[in-house]
N, C-alpha and C positions, 0 to 999 in steps of 0.2 A: 521327664528328667527335671524340668523347671519346677513343676509342682512339688516334687520331692525335695528339691533344694530349698524352696520357700518354706516348706513345712519344717525342715531341719533348722533353718535360720530362725524361724519363729520359736521353736523349742529352745534354742540356745539363748535368744533374747529374753524369753520368759524365765528361764532359769537364772540368768544374770540379774534380771529385775527382782526376782524373788530373793536372791542372795543379798543384794544391796539393801533391800528393805529389812531383811532379817539382821544383817550386820549393823545397820544403823540403830535398830531397836535394841539389840543385845548390847552393843557397845555404849549406848546411852545409859542403859542400866548399870553397866560396869563403871561408867564415869561417875555416877552417883556414889557408888561404893568407894571409888578412888578418892573423891572429895571428902568422904566421911572418915576414911581410915588412913589415907596418905601412905600407901605402901611404896616401897622402892621402885625405881623405874624398871628394873629387870622383871619384877612381878607384873607390872602393867603390860610390858611387851609380851610376856609369856601368855597372859590372859588374852591379849589381842590376837596372838597367833592361834591360840586354842579355839577362840570363837570363830575365826576365819576358816580354820581347817574343818571344824565340825560343820559349820554352815555350808561350805562348798560341797562337802561329801553328802550331806542330807539333801540339800537343794538339788543337786545333780541326780541323786537317787529318786527323788520325788517328781521332778519336772522334766527329765529327759525321756525320750521315747525309746522304743526297742530297736529300731533300725539304726545301724552305725552308732550304737550307744557310746562306744569308747571314744570315737572322734568328736561326737557332740559334747560329751562330758568333758573331754580335755579342752575343747574350745571354750565351753562355758566356764571352766575353772580358771583358765588364763584370762578371759575377759572379765570375770568377776574380780579377780585380783587387781587388774588394771582399773576397773571402774571404781572399786572401793578406794583405791589410792587417790584417784582424781576427786571423788566426792569428799573424802576426808581432807584433801588438800584445799578444796574450796571452802570447807567449813572451818578448818584450822588455820588457813592462811598461807600454806606453803608445803612443799614436799621435797624430798631428796632421793635421788636414785643411788642406791648403794648395793653392796653385795647381799645384804639381808633381804632387800626387795627382790633381787633376782632369785634368791633361794626360796622366798615366799611364792614367787611366780611359778617356779618349778614344782614346789610341793602342792600348790593349789591345782595346777594342771594335772598332776598325777592323781590327786584325791578326787578331782572332778571326773576323770576317766573311770576310776575304781567305783565311785558312787553310781555313775550311770550304768556301768556293767552290772552291778548288784541290783539296781532298780529294774533293769531289763530282764534279768534272770527271775526276779520275783513276779514280774508282769506276765511272763510266759507260762507260769504255772497256774 
């Protein structure tokens, strides 16, 4: 039982770490484009959400295992959203908890579970 829990925890941490690295790299590239073109804030927010949603789905699909994939994916999605918020708060100097963050947390949790289920289905074949 304990060995299974440690393996599951390692997979969740590995997925969260992969997502945070992906998110930092992808959003750094987006920041270069934002500085060059100066789009409206709504566009920047939409790109930020798109990068996070795609990243959570793909990272959970690639890095989660097959056992209890839904729960590990949901945990990884929620922790990924929290970790990126904290990392970007450290980089940017502050953060605010609002309704959009709670919505982002819910969406990342659901996409993480869906990505892990899809990844588990592909691995079984």
